Backbone as CSV, one residue per row, in Angstrom:
resi,resn,N_x,N_y,N_z,CA_x,CA_y,CA_z,C_x,C_y,C_z
1,MET,-1.535,15.931,-11.548,-0.876,15.600,-10.175,-0.458,14.169,-10.229
2,LYS,0.785,13.778,-9.963,1.296,12.403,-9.850,1.066,11.897,-8.455
3,ARG,0.182,10.789,-8.417,-0.057,10.213,-7.212,0.306,8.700,-7.259
4,ILE,0.613,8.248,-6.056,0.995,6.807,-5.970,0.466,6.281,-4.698
5,VAL,0.119,5.018,-4.660,-0.368,4.295,-3.392,0.749,3.274,-3.044
6,ILE,1.043,3.283,-1.710,2.108,2.397,-1.311,1.520,1.228,-0.563
7,ASP,2.341,0.017,-0.718,1.953,-1.065,-0.103,2.818,-1.155,1.279
8,THR,2.560,-1.994,2.248,3.131,-2.030,3.522,4.603,-2.228,3.490
9,ASN,5.020,-3.055,2.496,6.497,-3.345,2.456,7.255,-2.115,1.886
10,VAL,6.631,-1.200,1.197,7.371,-0.025,0.690,7.643,0.879,1.901
11,TYR,6.698,1.024,2.787,6.895,1.895,3.972,7.993,1.198,4.865
12,SER,7.896,-0.206,4.983,8.819,-0.869,5.809,10.217,-0.689,5.273
13,PHE,10.402,-0.696,3.923,11.839,-0.347,3.559,12.097,1.058,3.794
14,LEU,11.256,1.857,3.594,11.537,3.344,3.801,11.961,3.539,5.284
15,LEU,11.269,2.987,6.165,11.598,2.976,7.646,13.008,2.459,7.907
16,ARG,13.319,1.471,7.190,14.688,0.888,7.397,15.726,1.730,6.747
17,GLY,15.417,2.747,6.095,16.434,3.697,5.544,16.740,3.548,4.203
18,ARG,15.931,2.933,3.330,16.256,2.724,1.912,16.027,4.050,1.295
19,LYS,17.113,4.650,0.933,17.244,5.894,0.167,16.660,5.811,-1.112
20,ASP,16.713,4.755,-1.843,16.030,4.605,-3.242,14.612,4.800,-3.144
21,ILE,14.041,4.207,-2.041,12.579,4.257,-1.918,12.208,5.778,-1.542
22,ALA,12.944,6.425,-0.729,12.687,7.745,-0.425,12.776,8.588,-1.620
23,GLN,13.790,8.441,-2.376,13.932,9.138,-3.589,12.827,8.965,-4.585
24,PHE,12.395,7.724,-4.800,11.286,7.332,-5.642,10.047,7.966,-5.326
25,LEU,9.844,7.987,-3.984,8.487,8.593,-3.518,8.463,10.038,-3.746
26,SER,9.664,10.657,-3.546,9.637,12.124,-3.631,9.390,12.673,-5.076
27,THR,9.342,11.730,-5.994,8.997,12.212,-7.378,7.482,12.309,-7.541
28,TYR,6.727,11.945,-6.632,5.254,11.926,-6.642,4.814,13.208,-5.950
29,ASP,3.670,13.818,-6.316,3.088,14.893,-5.613,2.279,14.472,-4.390
30,SER,1.789,13.256,-4.544,0.940,12.743,-3.395,1.218,11.210,-3.103
31,VAL,1.447,10.861,-1.959,1.759,9.420,-1.519,0.467,9.026,-0.718
32,LEU,-0.307,8.089,-1.248,-1.502,7.524,-0.685,-1.226,6.291,0.175
33,VAL,-1.626,6.223,1.357,-1.471,5.072,2.258,-2.747,4.447,2.623
34,PRO,-3.140,3.240,2.056,-4.349,2.697,2.445,-4.537,2.457,3.935
35,ALA,-5.727,2.543,4.444,-5.925,2.246,5.931,-5.522,0.843,6.250
36,VAL,-5.643,0.019,5.353,-5.280,-1.441,5.555,-3.771,-1.563,5.781
37,VAL,-3.081,-0.760,5.093,-1.618,-0.564,5.345,-1.301,-0.248,6.632
38,LEU,-1.988,0.802,7.131,-1.866,1.219,8.591,-2.154,-0.009,9.550
39,GLY,-3.126,-0.696,9.260,-3.396,-1.741,10.225,-2.274,-2.899,10.058
40,GLU,-1.795,-3.171,9.049,-0.621,-4.080,8.821,0.594,-3.511,9.581
41,LEU,0.725,-2.282,9.443,2.013,-1.704,10.152,1.806,-1.830,11.666
42,GLU,0.640,-1.386,12.133,0.292,-1.485,13.555,0.629,-2.946,14.094
43,ALA,0.086,-3.964,13.401,0.300,-5.302,13.848,1.684,-5.617,13.855
44,GLY,2.578,-5.238,12.846,3.922,-5.485,12.921,4.519,-4.678,13.984
45,PHE,4.233,-3.512,14.256,4.928,-2.753,15.300,4.677,-3.410,16.660
46,ARG,3.500,-3.941,16.923,3.208,-4.654,18.138,3.865,-5.913,18.296
47,LYS,4.334,-6.583,17.228,5.074,-7.829,17.358,6.500,-7.571,17.756
48,GLY,6.957,-6.302,17.349,8.487,-5.968,17.608,8.669,-5.491,18.919
49,SER,9.969,-5.061,19.132,10.344,-4.479,20.363,10.550,-3.069,20.243
50,ARG,10.184,-2.424,19.214,10.459,-0.901,18.984,9.133,-0.233,18.768
51,TYR,8.050,-0.625,19.395,6.714,-0.056,19.039,6.701,1.502,19.096
52,GLU,7.115,1.969,20.240,7.052,3.528,20.277,7.814,4.207,19.226
53,GLN,8.951,3.605,18.854,9.891,4.443,17.921,9.171,4.287,16.512
54,ASN,8.666,3.137,16.220,8.030,2.856,14.922,6.778,3.577,14.747
55,LYS,6.060,3.794,15.812,4.726,4.466,15.791,5.149,5.969,15.732
56,THR,6.118,6.506,16.375,6.523,7.988,16.229,6.990,8.200,14.738
57,ALA,7.729,7.285,14.158,8.206,7.458,12.797,6.960,7.390,11.898
58,LEU,6.034,6.599,12.069,4.882,6.454,11.128,4.011,7.844,11.224
59,LYS,3.795,8.293,12.531,3.201,9.677,12.712,3.839,10.792,11.981
60,LYS,5.136,10.869,12.092,5.988,11.879,11.407,5.826,11.806,9.972
61,PHE,5.814,10.493,9.349,5.670,10.262,7.903,4.066,10.738,7.569
62,LEU,3.176,10.413,8.230,1.775,10.693,7.934,1.527,12.199,8.085
63,PHE,2.399,12.939,8.781,2.287,14.438,8.871,2.828,15.177,7.715
64,VAL,3.494,14.414,6.786,4.071,15.084,5.641,2.954,15.642,4.702
65,PRO,2.927,16.791,4.312,1.780,17.316,3.568,1.438,16.515,2.329
66,SER,2.363,15.954,1.633,2.062,15.058,0.467,1.594,13.694,0.657
67,VAL,1.602,13.339,1.945,0.970,12.027,2.447,-0.412,12.085,2.799
68,ARG,-1.270,11.097,2.343,-2.659,11.057,2.842,-3.040,9.627,2.907
69,VAL,-3.827,9.429,4.076,-4.426,8.113,4.458,-5.581,7.860,3.507
70,LEU,-5.732,6.736,2.948,-6.957,6.343,2.093,-7.871,5.537,3.088
71,ASP,-9.137,6.167,3.395,-10.085,5.363,4.000,-10.793,4.513,2.906
72,VAL,-11.399,3.383,3.424,-12.030,2.436,2.582,-13.468,3.193,1.915
73,SER,-13.466,3.496,0.770,-14.687,3.971,0.148,-15.616,2.881,-0.442
74,SER,-16.849,3.389,-0.719,-17.752,2.425,-1.497,-17.256,1.955,-2.744
75,ALA,-16.515,2.914,-3.468,-15.901,2.434,-4.772,-14.793,1.466,-4.488
76,ALA,-14.041,1.634,-3.505,-13.025,0.565,-3.191,-13.615,-0.761,-2.745
77,ALA,-14.695,-0.656,-2.008,-15.358,-1.791,-1.568,-15.993,-2.679,-2.817
78,GLU,-16.494,-1.934,-3.774,-16.929,-2.561,-5.030,-15.913,-3.096,-5.748
79,THR,-14.775,-2.476,-5.874,-13.584,-2.958,-6.630,-13.017,-4.253,-5.934
80,TYR,-13.064,-4.165,-4.596,-12.497,-5.271,-3.852,-13.453,-6.510,-4.240
81,GLY,-14.661,-6.440,-4.242,-15.535,-7.502,-4.484,-15.335,-8.003,-5.814
82,ARG,-15.090,-7.297,-6.931,-14.851,-7.748,-8.195,-13.470,-8.426,-8.339
83,ILE,-12.409,-7.819,-7.634,-11.169,-8.490,-7.675,-11.117,-9.893,-6.926
84,TYR,-11.747,-9.887,-5.865,-11.828,-11.151,-5.076,-12.479,-12.289,-5.920
85,ALA,-13.639,-11.860,-6.495,-14.389,-12.855,-7.352,-13.553,-13.197,-8.528
86,GLU,-12.839,-12.386,-9.187,-11.981,-12.699,-10.229,-10.861,-13.685,-9.908
87,LEU,-10.202,-13.369,-8.807,-9.097,-14.178,-8.297,-9.517,-15.585,-7.939
88,GLN,-10.784,-15.519,-7.263,-11.292,-16.885,-6.763,-11.583,-17.723,-8.046
89,ALA,-12.197,-17.133,-8.985,-12.588,-17.966,-10.254,-11.472,-18.390,-10.936
90,ILE,-10.243,-17.845,-10.947,-9.116,-18.406,-11.661,-8.213,-19.195,-10.720
91,GLY,-8.581,-19.319,-9.456,-7.874,-20.094,-8.486,-6.530,-19.430,-8.061
92,ALA,-6.493,-18.075,-8.045,-5.234,-17.276,-7.854,-5.344,-16.397,-6.738
93,MET,-5.917,-16.736,-5.676,-5.988,-15.765,-4.425,-4.695,-15.252,-3.951
94,ILE,-4.835,-14.157,-3.476,-3.621,-13.518,-2.841,-4.061,-13.062,-1.388
95,PRO,-3.146,-12.680,-0.575,-3.718,-12.339,0.835,-4.744,-11.348,0.769
96,ILE,-5.869,-11.439,1.564,-7.061,-10.640,1.562,-6.664,-9.168,1.695
97,ASN,-5.746,-8.746,2.684,-5.377,-7.441,2.788,-4.951,-6.893,1.558
98,ASP,-4.166,-7.706,0.736,-3.519,-7.138,-0.530,-4.675,-6.956,-1.567
99,VAL,-5.829,-7.725,-1.521,-6.844,-7.402,-2.353,-7.435,-6.006,-1.976
100,TRP,-7.640,-5.763,-0.691,-8.180,-4.391,-0.333,-7.090,-3.284,-0.739
101,ILE,-5.814,-3.534,-0.644,-4.884,-2.517,-1.111,-4.916,-2.210,-2.446
102,ALA,-4.980,-3.372,-3.324,-5.151,-3.166,-4.656,-6.424,-2.429,-5.133
103,ALA,-7.586,-2.821,-4.351,-8.930,-2.157,-4.712,-8.813,-0.717,-4.349
104,GLN,-8.092,-0.318,-3.250,-7.926,1.070,-3.021,-7.160,1.837,-4.104
105,ALA,-6.152,1.315,-4.525,-5.336,1.831,-5.629,-6.169,1.967,-6.827
106,MET,-6.866,0.928,-7.342,-7.657,1.036,-8.488,-8.764,1.938,-8.303
107,SER,-9.413,2.093,-7.310,-10.588,3.060,-7.089,-10.000,4.459,-7.001
108,GLU,-8.747,4.644,-6.781,-8.260,5.992,-6.770,-7.517,6.364,-8.041
109,ASN,-7.507,5.324,-9.038,-6.822,5.559,-10.350,-5.393,5.937,-10.274
110,ALA,-4.741,5.304,-9.222,-3.314,5.552,-8.943,-2.597,4.289,-9.012
111,PRO,-1.214,4.360,-9.328,-0.480,3.088,-9.380,-0.029,2.570,-8.004
112,LEU,0.001,1.397,-7.859,0.390,0.756,-6.602,1.854,0.400,-6.602
113,VAL,2.649,0.776,-5.709,4.135,0.410,-5.630,4.245,-0.589,-4.624
114,THR,4.956,-1.653,-4.822,5.086,-2.786,-3.940,6.318,-3.603,-4.279
115,PHE,6.587,-4.464,-3.301,7.734,-5.436,-3.663,7.183,-6.938,-3.866
116,ASP,5.773,-6.996,-3.777,5.128,-8.331,-3.813,4.581,-8.551,-5.232
117,ALA,5.253,-9.516,-5.952,4.923,-10.002,-7.178,3.449,-10.581,-7.359
118,HIS,2.873,-11.075,-6.270,1.592,-11.627,-6.490,0.446,-10.678,-6.852
119,PHE,0.951,-9.432,-6.800,-0.113,-8.327,-7.248,-0.359,-8.396,-8.826
120,ARG,0.646,-8.942,-9.481,0.575,-9.157,-10.928,-0.680,-9.995,-11.347
121,LYS,-1.302,-10.701,-10.433,-2.379,-11.646,-10.642,-3.690,-10.732,-10.799
122,ILE,-3.677,-9.493,-10.516,-4.810,-8.605,-10.496,-4.988,-7.923,-11.856
123,ALA,-5.913,-8.249,-12.685,-6.051,-7.624,-13.948,-6.459,-6.194,-13.876
124,GLY,-5.844,-5.298,-14.667,-6.146,-3.865,-14.587,-5.538,-2.987,-13.574
125,LEU,-4.721,-3.768,-12.735,-4.012,-2.960,-11.659,-2.807,-2.309,-12.189
126,ASN,-2.662,-1.017,-12.083,-1.490,-0.303,-12.459,-0.458,-0.515,-11.334
127,LEU,0.633,-1.322,-11.785,1.520,-1.754,-10.722,2.923,-1.246,-11.050
128,ILE,3.689,-0.812,-9.988,5.005,-0.618,-10.094,5.731,-1.541,-9.161
129,LEU,6.326,-2.559,-9.674,6.928,-3.692,-9.037,8.410,-3.339,-8.589
130,LYS,8.733,-3.211,-7.392,10.269,-2.814,-6.974,10.859,-4.208,-6.666
131,GLU,12.211,-4.189,-6.763,12.918,-5.418,-6.499,13.707,-5.101,-5.028
132,VAL,13.785,-6.136,-4.167,14.428,-6.173,-2.921,15.896,-5.841,-3.172
């Protein structure tokens, strides 16, 4: 089964109508959405003027049978701790939410698709880096 974990910006581009992202995601059997991504999206929606529209679109996306929300597991928490310590030791911290997102992808043994190059700093992360 081909699975992928999406970063917040991947969903944002999808919401904005990027057909290339929709096509890319359709090649996977399962699209995994970290709970942290949902939190980031909720915060973004609340800052904007289209809260209800964005929330409705997200609910519709999450209702797709191939889409699954990833809650934080103890394996992800352990991976988070390792990644955080490694990044701190080399002086290469990235946003904390992104450490959690990477940890969830790694604990699921699934690649992470994102537009953020700073994820390259995480050793062992199976990363699919998209370009804007």
